[in-house]
C-alpha positions as YAML, in Angstrom:
chain: A
units: angstrom
residues:
- id: 1
  name: MET
  ca: [10.27, 30.86, 16.26]
- id: 2
  name: ASP
  ca: [7.22, 28.84, 17.42]
- id: 3
  name: THR
  ca: [7.26, 26.29, 20.26]
- id: 4
  name: GLN
  ca: [7.66, 23.23, 18.05]
- id: 5
  name: GLU
  ca: [10.57, 24.70, 16.09]
- id: 6
  name: ARG
  ca: [12.22, 25.75, 19.35]
- id: 7
  name: HIS
  ca: [12.04, 22.18, 20.69]
- id: 8
  name: VAL
  ca: [13.45, 20.74, 17.48]
- id: 9
  name: SER
  ca: [16.33, 23.22, 17.44]
- id: 10
  name: LEU
  ca: [17.34, 22.22, 20.97]
- id: 11
  name: TYR
  ca: [18.91, 18.97, 19.78]
- id: 12
  name: THR
  ca: [20.36, 20.63, 16.68]
- id: 13
  name: ASN
  ca: [22.19, 23.16, 18.82]
- id: 14
  name: LEU
  ca: [23.47, 20.48, 21.19]
- id: 15
  name: ALA
  ca: [24.61, 18.28, 18.31]
- id: 16
  name: HIS
  ca: [26.50, 21.20, 16.78]
- id: 17
  name: ALA
  ca: [28.32, 21.85, 20.07]
- id: 18
  name: VAL
  ca: [29.24, 18.17, 20.37]
- id: 19
  name: ARG
  ca: [30.57, 18.02, 16.80]
- id: 20
  name: GLU
  ca: [32.67, 21.10, 17.49]
- id: 21
  name: SER
  ca: [34.09, 19.42, 20.61]
- id: 22
  name: GLY
  ca: [35.62, 16.63, 18.49]
- id: 23
  name: LEU
  ca: [34.11, 13.89, 20.66]
- id: 24
  name: LEU
  ca: [32.57, 12.12, 17.67]
- id: 25
  name: ARG
  ca: [36.01, 11.28, 16.25]
- id: 26
  name: ARG
  ca: [36.99, 7.59, 16.20]
- id: 27
  name: ARG
  ca: [39.12, 6.08, 18.99]
- id: 28
  name: TYR
  ca: [41.04, 3.40, 17.10]
- id: 29
  name: ALA
  ca: [43.70, 2.73, 19.75]
- id: 30
  name: TYR
  ca: [41.02, 2.19, 22.38]
- id: 31
  name: TYR
  ca: [39.02, -0.25, 20.31]
- id: 32
  name: TRP
  ca: [41.92, -2.20, 18.85]
- id: 33
  name: SER
  ca: [43.38, -2.66, 22.33]
- id: 34
  name: ARG
  ca: [39.99, -3.79, 23.72]
- id: 35
  name: ILE
  ca: [39.44, -6.23, 20.88]
- id: 36
  name: THR
  ca: [42.96, -7.62, 21.20]
- id: 37
  name: LEU
  ca: [42.69, -8.08, 24.96]
- id: 38
  name: ALA
  ca: [39.26, -9.71, 24.67]
- id: 39
  name: VAL
  ca: [40.48, -12.18, 22.02]
- id: 40
  name: LEU
  ca: [43.60, -12.93, 24.10]
- id: 41
  name: ALA
  ca: [41.50, -13.53, 27.23]
- id: 42
  name: PHE
  ca: [39.14, -15.78, 25.25]
- id: 43
  name: GLY
  ca: [42.07, -17.82, 23.94]
- id: 44
  name: LEU
  ca: [43.73, -18.11, 27.36]
- id: 45
  name: ILE
  ca: [40.52, -19.35, 28.95]
- id: 46
  name: TRP
  ca: [40.16, -22.12, 26.39]
- id: 47
  name: ALA
  ca: [43.83, -23.00, 26.79]
- id: 48
  name: GLY
  ca: [43.13, -23.28, 30.50]
- id: 49
  name: VAL
  ca: [40.16, -25.56, 29.82]
- id: 50
  name: PHE
  ca: [42.40, -28.02, 27.96]
- id: 51
  name: MET
  ca: [45.17, -27.79, 30.57]
- id: 52
  name: ILE
  ca: [42.91, -28.36, 33.61]
- id: 53
  name: GLY
  ca: [40.98, -31.22, 32.03]
- id: 54
  name: ASN
  ca: [38.44, -33.24, 34.01]
- id: 55
  name: SER
  ca: [38.05, -31.10, 37.12]
- id: 56
  name: TRP
  ca: [35.37, -29.07, 38.86]
- id: 57
  name: PHE
  ca: [37.86, -26.19, 38.84]
- id: 58
  name: GLN
  ca: [36.65, -25.72, 35.28]
- id: 59
  name: LEU
  ca: [33.68, -23.85, 36.74]
- id: 60
  name: ILE
  ca: [36.01, -20.97, 37.60]
- id: 61
  name: LEU
  ca: [36.86, -20.72, 33.92]
- id: 62
  name: ALA
  ca: [33.15, -20.90, 33.07]
- id: 63
  name: VAL
  ca: [32.58, -17.76, 35.13]
- id: 64
  name: ALA
  ca: [35.54, -16.04, 33.47]
- id: 65
  name: LEU
  ca: [34.31, -17.05, 30.03]
- id: 66
  name: GLY
  ca: [30.85, -15.63, 30.73]
- id: 67
  name: ALA
  ca: [32.41, -12.31, 31.72]
- id: 68
  name: VAL
  ca: [34.68, -12.20, 28.64]
- id: 69
  name: ILE
  ca: [31.84, -13.04, 26.27]
- id: 70
  name: THR
  ca: [29.92, -10.13, 27.81]
- id: 71
  name: GLN
  ca: [32.75, -7.85, 26.68]
- id: 72
  name: PHE
  ca: [32.37, -9.23, 23.15]
- id: 73
  name: GLY
  ca: [28.69, -8.41, 23.43]
- id: 74
  name: PHE
  ca: [29.59, -4.80, 24.26]
- id: 75
  name: LEU
  ca: [32.08, -4.61, 21.38]
- id: 76
  name: GLY
  ca: [29.51, -6.04, 18.98]
- id: 77
  name: HIS
  ca: [27.03, -3.46, 20.23]
- id: 78
  name: ASP
  ca: [29.54, -0.66, 19.58]
- id: 79
  name: GLY
  ca: [30.22, -1.93, 16.08]
- id: 80
  name: ALA
  ca: [26.50, -2.14, 15.32]
- id: 81
  name: HIS
  ca: [26.23, 1.53, 16.33]
- id: 82
  name: ARG
  ca: [29.20, 2.41, 14.07]
- id: 83
  name: GLN
  ca: [31.30, 3.62, 16.97]
- id: 84
  name: ILE
  ca: [34.51, 1.82, 16.07]
- id: 85
  name: PHE
  ca: [35.38, 2.75, 12.46]
- id: 86
  name: ASP
  ca: [34.48, 5.49, 9.99]
- id: 87
  name: SER
  ca: [33.52, 2.82, 7.47]
- id: 88
  name: ALA
  ca: [29.97, 1.49, 7.84]
- id: 89
  name: ALA
  ca: [31.04, -1.82, 6.28]
- id: 90
  name: TRP
  ca: [33.97, -2.24, 8.69]
- id: 91
  name: ASN
  ca: [31.68, -1.59, 11.66]
- id: 92
  name: GLU
  ca: [29.05, -4.01, 10.39]
- id: 93
  name: TRP
  ca: [31.46, -6.86, 9.73]
- id: 94
  name: THR
  ca: [33.37, -6.29, 12.96]
- id: 95
  name: SER
  ca: [30.11, -6.53, 14.86]
- id: 96
  name: ARG
  ca: [29.05, -9.59, 12.86]
- id: 97
  name: VAL
  ca: [32.34, -11.44, 13.43]
- id: 98
  name: LEU
  ca: [32.80, -10.52, 17.09]
- id: 99
  name: GLY
  ca: [29.19, -11.34, 17.87]
- id: 100
  name: GLY
  ca: [29.01, -14.52, 15.82]
- id: 101
  name: VAL
  ca: [32.43, -16.08, 16.42]
- id: 102
  name: PHE
  ca: [33.03, -15.16, 20.06]
- id: 103
  name: ALA
  ca: [29.56, -14.60, 21.54]
- id: 104
  name: GLY
  ca: [27.46, -16.86, 19.30]
- id: 105
  name: LEU
  ca: [24.94, -14.08, 18.59]
- id: 106
  name: SER
  ca: [23.44, -12.81, 15.35]
- id: 107
  name: HIS
  ca: [24.41, -9.25, 14.40]
- id: 108
  name: GLY
  ca: [21.39, -8.90, 12.12]
- id: 109
  name: TRP
  ca: [18.89, -9.94, 14.76]
- id: 110
  name: TRP
  ca: [20.46, -7.77, 17.45]
- id: 111
  name: ARG
  ca: [20.76, -4.67, 15.31]
- id: 112
  name: ALA
  ca: [17.16, -4.76, 14.07]
- id: 113
  name: LYS
  ca: [15.78, -5.19, 17.59]
- id: 114
  name: HIS
  ca: [18.10, -2.63, 19.15]
- id: 115
  name: ASN
  ca: [17.45, 0.01, 16.50]
- id: 116
  name: ARG
  ca: [13.72, -0.18, 17.24]
- id: 117
  name: HIS
  ca: [14.50, 0.41, 20.90]
- id: 118
  name: HIS
  ca: [16.64, 3.46, 20.14]
- id: 119
  name: ALA
  ca: [13.95, 4.93, 17.89]
- id: 120
  name: ALA
  ca: [11.29, 4.87, 20.61]
- id: 121
  name: PRO
  ca: [12.65, 4.05, 24.10]
- id: 122
  name: ASN
  ca: [9.93, 3.00, 26.55]
- id: 123
  name: GLN
  ca: [7.12, 3.66, 24.04]
- id: 124
  name: GLU
  ca: [4.34, 1.09, 24.10]
- id: 125
  name: GLY
  ca: [3.91, -0.80, 20.85]
- id: 126
  name: LYS
  ca: [7.27, 0.41, 19.49]
- id: 127
  name: ASP
  ca: [10.04, -0.45, 21.94]
- id: 128
  name: PRO
  ca: [10.65, -4.24, 21.85]
- id: 129
  name: ASP
  ca: [12.36, -4.04, 25.23]
- id: 130
  name: ILE
  ca: [9.01, -3.41, 26.98]
- id: 131
  name: ALA
  ca: [6.91, -5.70, 24.78]
- id: 132
  name: PRO
  ca: [4.79, -8.36, 26.55]
- id: 133
  name: GLY
  ca: [6.82, -11.40, 27.49]
- id: 134
  name: ALA
  ca: [7.76, -13.31, 30.62]
- id: 135
  name: LEU
  ca: [7.75, -9.99, 32.51]
- id: 136
  name: ALA
  ca: [5.11, -7.26, 32.45]
- id: 137
  name: PHE
  ca: [6.74, -3.86, 31.91]
- id: 138
  name: THR
  ca: [3.57, -1.81, 31.43]
- id: 139
  name: ARG
  ca: [0.40, -1.31, 33.45]
- id: 140
  name: ASP
  ca: [-1.94, -2.72, 30.80]
- id: 141
  name: VAL
  ca: [0.03, -5.96, 30.56]
- id: 142
  name: ALA
  ca: [0.26, -6.26, 34.35]
- id: 143
  name: ASP
  ca: [-3.49, -5.62, 34.74]
- id: 144
  name: SER
  ca: [-4.20, -8.47, 32.33]
- id: 145
  name: ARG
  ca: [-2.26, -10.87, 34.56]
- id: 146
  name: GLN
  ca: [-3.93, -10.48, 37.94]
- id: 147
  name: THR
  ca: [-5.30, -13.98, 38.55]
- id: 148
  name: GLY
  ca: [-3.80, -17.38, 39.23]
- id: 149
  name: PHE
  ca: [-0.09, -18.04, 38.81]
- id: 150
  name: ALA
  ca: [0.28, -15.08, 36.42]
- id: 151
  name: GLY
  ca: [-1.00, -12.74, 39.13]
- id: 152
  name: TRP
  ca: [1.27, -14.26, 41.76]
- id: 153
  name: PHE
  ca: [4.22, -13.94, 39.39]
- id: 154
  name: VAL
  ca: [3.62, -10.34, 38.29]
- id: 155
  name: ARG
  ca: [3.35, -9.16, 41.90]
- id: 156
  name: ARG
  ca: [6.79, -10.64, 42.61]
- id: 157
  name: GLN
  ca: [8.48, -10.25, 39.25]
- id: 158
  name: GLY
  ca: [10.85, -7.60, 40.59]
- id: 159
  name: TRP
  ca: [12.36, -10.11, 43.02]
- id: 160
  name: LEU
  ca: [12.44, -12.73, 40.27]
- id: 161
  name: PHE
  ca: [14.00, -10.40, 37.71]
- id: 162
  name: PHE
  ca: [17.66, -11.05, 38.50]
- id: 163
  name: PRO
  ca: [17.28, -14.84, 38.82]
- id: 164
  name: LEU
  ca: [15.53, -14.74, 35.43]
- id: 165
  name: LEU
  ca: [18.48, -12.84, 33.96]
- id: 166
  name: THR
  ca: [20.54, -16.01, 34.36]
- id: 167
  name: LEU
  ca: [18.41, -17.40, 31.51]
- id: 168
  name: GLU
  ca: [18.87, -14.34, 29.31]
- id: 169
  name: GLY
  ca: [22.07, -15.63, 27.73]
- id: 170
  name: LEU
  ca: [20.30, -18.78, 26.59]
- id: 171
  name: ASN
  ca: [17.36, -16.67, 25.38]
- id: 172
  name: LEU
  ca: [19.67, -14.51, 23.24]
- id: 173
  name: HIS
  ca: [21.22, -17.59, 21.66]
- id: 174
  name: VAL
  ca: [17.82, -19.13, 20.90]
- id: 175
  name: ALA
  ca: [16.62, -15.88, 19.29]
- id: 176
  name: SER
  ca: [19.81, -15.70, 17.21]
- id: 177
  name: VAL
  ca: [19.49, -19.29, 16.00]
- id: 178
  name: ARG
  ca: [15.83, -18.79, 15.08]
- id: 179
  name: THR
  ca: [16.73, -15.67, 13.10]
- id: 180
  name: VAL
  ca: [19.59, -17.16, 11.12]
- id: 181
  name: LEU
  ca: [17.41, -20.17, 10.23]
- id: 182
  name: GLN
  ca: [14.48, -18.03, 9.06]
- id: 183
  name: PRO
  ca: [14.79, -17.44, 5.28]
- id: 184
  name: GLY
  ca: [15.20, -13.79, 4.32]
- id: 185
  name: ALA
  ca: [15.22, -12.54, 7.91]
- id: 186
  name: ILE
  ca: [18.54, -10.66, 7.76]
- id: 187
  name: LYS
  ca: [21.31, -9.59, 5.40]
- id: 188
  name: HIS
  ca: [24.20, -11.99, 4.81]
- id: 189
  name: GLN
  ca: [22.09, -14.72, 6.35]
- id: 190
  name: ARG
  ca: [24.25, -17.62, 5.18]
- id: 191
  name: VAL
  ca: [27.36, -16.05, 6.64]
- id: 192
  name: GLU
  ca: [25.68, -15.34, 9.96]
- id: 193
  name: ALA
  ca: [24.18, -18.82, 10.07]
- id: 194
  name: ALA
  ca: [27.62, -20.34, 9.47]
- id: 195
  name: LEU
  ca: [29.23, -18.18, 12.17]
- id: 196
  name: VAL
  ca: [26.56, -18.62, 14.84]
- id: 197
  name: LEU
  ca: [25.78, -22.31, 14.32]
- id: 198
  name: SER
  ca: [29.43, -23.34, 13.91]
- id: 199
  name: ARG
  ca: [30.45, -21.46, 17.01]
- id: 200
  name: LEU
  ca: [27.70, -23.00, 19.16]
- id: 201
  name: ALA
  ca: [28.31, -26.50, 17.79]
- id: 202
  name: LEU
  ca: [32.08, -26.26, 18.28]
- id: 203
  name: TYR
  ca: [31.54, -24.98, 21.84]
- id: 204
  name: VAL
  ca: [29.48, -28.04, 22.76]
- id: 205
  name: VAL
  ca: [31.84, -30.45, 21.00]
- id: 206
  name: VAL
  ca: [34.92, -29.06, 22.76]
- id: 207
  name: LEU
  ca: [33.26, -29.24, 26.16]
- id: 208
  name: LEU
  ca: [32.29, -32.86, 25.59]
- id: 209
  name: MET
  ca: [35.80, -33.68, 24.39]
- id: 210
  name: VAL
  ca: [37.38, -32.33, 27.57]
- id: 211
  name: LEU
  ca: [34.73, -33.02, 30.22]
- id: 212
  name: PRO
  ca: [32.26, -35.76, 31.09]
- id: 213
  name: LEU
  ca: [28.62, -34.93, 30.36]
- id: 214
  name: GLY
  ca: [27.74, -33.72, 33.87]
- id: 215
  name: LYS
  ca: [30.66, -31.32, 34.19]
- id: 216
  name: ALA
  ca: [30.24, -30.14, 30.60]
- id: 217
  name: ALA
  ca: [26.58, -29.34, 31.31]
- id: 218
  name: ALA
  ca: [27.52, -27.50, 34.52]
- id: 219
  name: PHE
  ca: [30.18, -25.48, 32.67]
- id: 220
  name: PHE
  ca: [27.72, -24.57, 29.90]
- id: 221
  name: ALA
  ca: [24.94, -23.62, 32.33]
- id: 222
  name: LEU
  ca: [27.19, -21.51, 34.56]
- id: 223
  name: GLN
  ca: [28.79, -19.70, 31.63]
- id: 224
  name: MET
  ca: [25.36, -18.89, 30.15]
- id: 225
  name: ALA
  ca: [24.06, -17.73, 33.53]
- id: 226
  name: VAL
  ca: [27.02, -15.38, 34.08]
- id: 227
  name: PHE
  ca: [26.73, -14.03, 30.54]
- id: 228
  name: GLY
  ca: [23.00, -13.38, 30.91]
- id: 229
  name: LEU
  ca: [23.39, -11.79, 34.33]
- id: 230
  name: CYS
  ca: [26.27, -9.53, 33.26]
- id: 231
  name: LEU
  ca: [24.72, -8.42, 29.97]
- id: 232
  name: GLY
  ca: [21.16, -8.12, 31.26]
- id: 233
  name: GLY
  ca: [22.35, -6.38, 34.41]
- id: 234
  name: SER
  ca: [24.02, -3.76, 32.19]
- id: 235
  name: PHE
  ca: [20.90, -3.01, 30.15]
- id: 236
  name: ALA
  ca: [18.25, -3.27, 32.87]
- id: 237
  name: PRO
  ca: [19.02, -0.08, 34.90]
- id: 238
  name: ASN
  ca: [18.95, 2.21, 31.88]
- id: 239
  name: HIS
  ca: [15.20, 2.50, 31.20]
- id: 240
  name: LYS
  ca: [13.21, 0.32, 33.59]
- id: 241
  name: GLY
  ca: [11.23, 2.52, 35.96]
- id: 242
  name: MET
  ca: [11.47, 5.55, 33.70]
- id: 243
  name: PRO
  ca: [8.25, 6.96, 32.15]
- id: 244
  name: ILE
  ca: [6.27, 4.74, 29.80]
- id: 245
  name: VAL
  ca: [5.24, 6.60, 26.65]
- id: 246
  name: PRO
  ca: [1.74, 5.98, 25.19]
- id: 247
  name: PRO
  ca: [1.67, 4.55, 21.65]
- id: 248
  name: THR
  ca: [0.42, 7.75, 19.98]
- id: 249
  name: ALA
  ca: [2.57, 10.29, 21.86]
- id: 250
  name: ARG
  ca: [4.84, 12.53, 19.80]
- id: 251
  name: ILE
  ca: [7.96, 13.83, 21.52]
- id: 252
  name: ASP
  ca: [10.91, 15.81, 20.22]
- id: 253
  name: PHE
  ca: [14.13, 13.82, 19.88]
- id: 254
  name: LEU
  ca: [16.05, 15.41, 22.76]
- id: 255
  name: ARG
  ca: [13.32, 14.82, 25.34]
- id: 256
  name: ARG
  ca: [12.48, 11.38, 23.95]
- id: 257
  name: GLN
  ca: [16.03, 10.21, 24.62]
- id: 258
  name: VAL
  ca: [16.77, 12.08, 27.87]
- id: 259
  name: LEU
  ca: [13.52, 11.72, 29.80]
- id: 260
  name: MET
  ca: [13.20, 7.98, 29.21]
- id: 261
  name: SER
  ca: [16.84, 7.14, 30.05]
- id: 262
  name: ARG
  ca: [18.83, 6.87, 33.27]
- id: 263
  name: ASN
  ca: [22.58, 7.20, 33.80]
- id: 264
  name: ILE
  ca: [24.48, 5.16, 36.38]
- id: 265
  name: ARG
  ca: [27.31, 6.58, 38.49]
- id: 266
  name: GLY
  ca: [30.26, 4.48, 39.57]
- id: 267
  name: GLY
  ca: [33.56, 5.39, 37.96]
- id: 268
  name: PRO
  ca: [35.94, 3.20, 35.90]
- id: 269
  name: VAL
  ca: [34.76, -0.12, 37.38]
- id: 270
  name: VAL
  ca: [31.15, 0.52, 36.44]
- id: 271
  name: ASP
  ca: [32.25, 1.90, 33.05]
- id: 272
  name: PHE
  ca: [34.02, -1.39, 32.33]
- id: 273
  name: ALA
  ca: [31.36, -3.71, 33.78]
- id: 274
  name: MET
  ca: [28.54, -1.96, 31.91]
- id: 275
  name: GLY
  ca: [30.41, -1.43, 28.66]
- id: 276
  name: GLY
  ca: [29.78, 2.32, 28.74]
- id: 277
  name: LEU
  ca: [26.02, 1.79, 28.85]
- id: 278
  name: ASN
  ca: [25.96, 3.58, 32.19]
- id: 279
  name: TYR
  ca: [26.13, 6.76, 30.09]
- id: 280
  name: GLN
  ca: [22.79, 5.84, 28.61]
- id: 281
  name: ILE
  ca: [21.53, 9.38, 28.03]
- id: 282
  name: GLU
  ca: [24.60, 10.38, 26.06]
- id: 283
  name: HIS
  ca: [24.57, 7.07, 24.18]
- id: 284
  name: HIS
  ca: [20.96, 7.57, 23.11]
- id: 285
  name: LEU
  ca: [21.61, 11.15, 22.02]
- id: 286
  name: PHE
  ca: [24.80, 10.25, 20.12]
- id: 287
  name: PRO
  ca: [24.68, 6.49, 19.41]
- id: 288
  name: SER
  ca: [27.70, 6.58, 17.07]
- id: 289
  name: MET
  ca: [29.94, 8.31, 19.62]
- id: 290
  name: PRO
  ca: [32.87, 6.06, 20.64]
- id: 291
  name: ARG
  ca: [32.30, 4.52, 24.05]
- id: 292
  name: PRO
  ca: [35.30, 6.16, 25.82]
- id: 293
  name: ASN
  ca: [34.07, 9.64, 24.80]
- id: 294
  name: LEU
  ca: [30.69, 9.32, 26.49]
- id: 295
  name: LYS
  ca: [32.04, 10.26, 29.90]
- id: 296
  name: HIS
  ca: [33.67, 13.35, 28.39]
- id: 297
  name: VAL
  ca: [30.49, 14.59, 26.74]
- id: 298
  name: GLN
  ca: [28.39, 13.97, 29.85]
- id: 299
  name: PRO
  ca: [29.10, 17.34, 31.56]
- id: 300
  name: LEU
  ca: [28.13, 19.20, 28.39]
- id: 301
  name: VAL
  ca: [24.87, 17.25, 27.99]
- id: 302
  name: ARG
  ca: [23.93, 17.51, 31.66]
- id: 303
  name: SER
  ca: [24.58, 21.25, 31.74]
- id: 304
  name: TYR
  ca: [22.61, 21.73, 28.51]
- id: 305
  name: CYS
  ca: [19.62, 19.83, 29.92]
- id: 306
  name: GLU
  ca: [19.72, 21.86, 33.14]
- id: 307
  name: ASP
  ca: [19.84, 25.12, 31.18]
- id: 308
  name: HIS
  ca: [16.70, 24.12, 29.25]
- id: 309
  name: GLY
  ca: [14.72, 22.64, 32.14]
- id: 310
  name: ILE
  ca: [14.97, 19.01, 30.97]
- id: 311
  name: SER
  ca: [15.14, 16.46, 33.78]
- id: 312
  name: TYR
  ca: [18.46, 14.55, 33.73]
- id: 313
  name: THR
  ca: [18.46, 11.34, 35.79]
- id: 314
  name: GLU
  ca: [21.60, 9.80, 37.27]
- id: 315
  name: VAL
  ca: [21.80, 7.42, 40.24]
- id: 316
  name: GLY
  ca: [24.18, 4.88, 41.75]
- id: 317
  name: LEU
  ca: [24.20, 1.27, 40.53]
- id: 318
  name: LEU
  ca: [22.58, -0.31, 43.60]
- id: 319
  name: HIS
  ca: [20.01, 2.48, 43.72]
- id: 320
  name: SER
  ca: [19.14, 1.79, 40.08]
- id: 321
  name: TYR
  ca: [18.59, -1.89, 40.80]
- id: 322
  name: ARG
  ca: [16.30, -1.02, 43.71]
- id: 323
  name: ILE
  ca: [14.29, 1.18, 41.35]
- id: 324
  name: VAL
  ca: [14.01, -1.66, 38.83]
- id: 325
  name: VAL
  ca: [12.88, -4.20, 41.44]
- id: 326
  name: ASP
  ca: [10.34, -1.82, 42.97]
- id: 327
  name: TYR
  ca: [8.98, -0.78, 39.58]
- id: 328
  name: LEU
  ca: [8.52, -4.35, 38.37]
- id: 329
  name: ASN
  ca: [6.86, -5.44, 41.62]
- id: 330
  name: ASN
  ca: [4.36, -2.58, 41.34]
- id: 331
  name: VAL
  ca: [3.76, -2.18, 37.61]
- id: 332
  name: GLY
  ca: [0.03, -2.78, 37.94]
- id: 333
  name: LEU
  ca: [-0.43, -0.97, 41.25]
- id: 334
  name: ARG
  ca: [1.42, 2.32, 41.32]
- id: 335
  name: ALA
  ca: [3.55, 2.52, 38.21]
- id: 336
  name: ARG
  ca: [4.00, 5.97, 36.78]
- id: 337
  name: GLY
  ca: [1.01, 7.37, 34.96]
- id: 338
  name: PRO
  ca: [0.99, 7.95, 31.18]
- id: 339
  name: PHE
  ca: [3.80, 10.16, 30.03]
- id: 340
  name: ASP
  ca: [2.62, 13.71, 29.31]
- id: 341
  name: CYS
  ca: [4.82, 15.16, 26.60]
- id: 342
  name: PRO
  ca: [6.16, 18.62, 27.55]
- id: 343
  name: LEU
  ca: [5.95, 19.69, 23.91]
- id: 344
  name: ALA
  ca: [2.30, 18.71, 23.70]
- id: 345
  name: GLN
  ca: [1.59, 20.57, 26.93]
- id: 346
  name: GLN
  ca: [3.13, 23.79, 25.60]
- id: 347
  name: LEU
  ca: [1.37, 23.50, 22.23]
- id: 348
  name: ARG
  ca: [-1.97, 23.21, 24.04]
- id: 349
  name: ASN
  ca: [-1.32, 26.41, 26.01]
...
C-alpha cells in the first residue's frame, strides 16, 4: 500500500471502529427531553415577561432568554447535521422550525455556511469562518490592514474580540433576514421567510406591548448581546489559533479535521454551555454523531490519533480563550506559518 492509500485508509479504519461501537445510533430520549425543556423554559420566560410588566427586573429575563435561545441554536445545529433523527427530512424540518421559530435564524443560510466550514476548516478561500471581515484571521488580511485605524484595530482585535461577540447575535439575524429575502437563495424560502420574519416581528411587538420603548430596547439589546456572546464563545475556541491551511493544500480527511480543530476540557458544565462543541475534533470527524455520544467516542479517537502520530489538541476553556486573544492580536506579526501537509511531506520523500 502506498503512502497516499495508507493515509486515506486511516479514517476508514477509524470510522469502521466507531460504527462497530454503536455510537452513531440516535439518542431520541436525550433530544426529545432537551427540546421539551428548552421550549418549556422559553414559554416560562415569556410568561414571566407578562407577569413582571413594566420593570427593570425584565433585564434578568433578557439574560435568561439569551441563554435559552443559545440552546435552540445548538439544537438547530444538531438537526442540520442530522444528529437527532434517522430521517433526513425530520432533521431538516426540526432544525428549520427550532431555528426559525425560537431563535429567529434561517436554517438554509446556516447550513450552507456551516457545511463549507466543515469541508475545509481553517483553509483560506474555502472556510467562511476565516474569510475577511471585521476581524483579520489570516496573515495576508492582517498585513493589508497595517495603517490608520485599521492597523490600530488589527493589533488589538484579540482584546476587542469578546466585546464584538455581543454584536454577533444581531449579525446572525441580519444575515438570516437577507438570505430569506433573496430570491432563490435557499430551499423552502417562503416557509423560512415566514418563520424568521414573523418571529422577529412578533418579538418586537410583544416587547413594545409590555414595556416602554427604552426598557424594550434595553431588553432587546441585552438579550442579543447574551445570545451572541454565548453562541460565539462556543464556536471561537474550536479553530482560532490552529494552523491556517493555504488555498491549494491537499490534506487527507482525518488530518484535515484533527489538526485544525481543538477540544475543550471542562466536564458537564462546559458540555452544556458549549452544546457539545467542546468535542470539536470528534464532531468534525463524525458530524452526524448525536451530541451526547461525542464524549464517549473521544477516548477512542484520541488513542487512535496517538497511535498514528497525529497531534490531538485539548486545553481548558480559559486557556483556549487566551490562545484566541493572543492569536488575533498577533495575526500579522507571529501567527503560525503556512500549514505543511504531512501527506505532502511524505509523498515528496
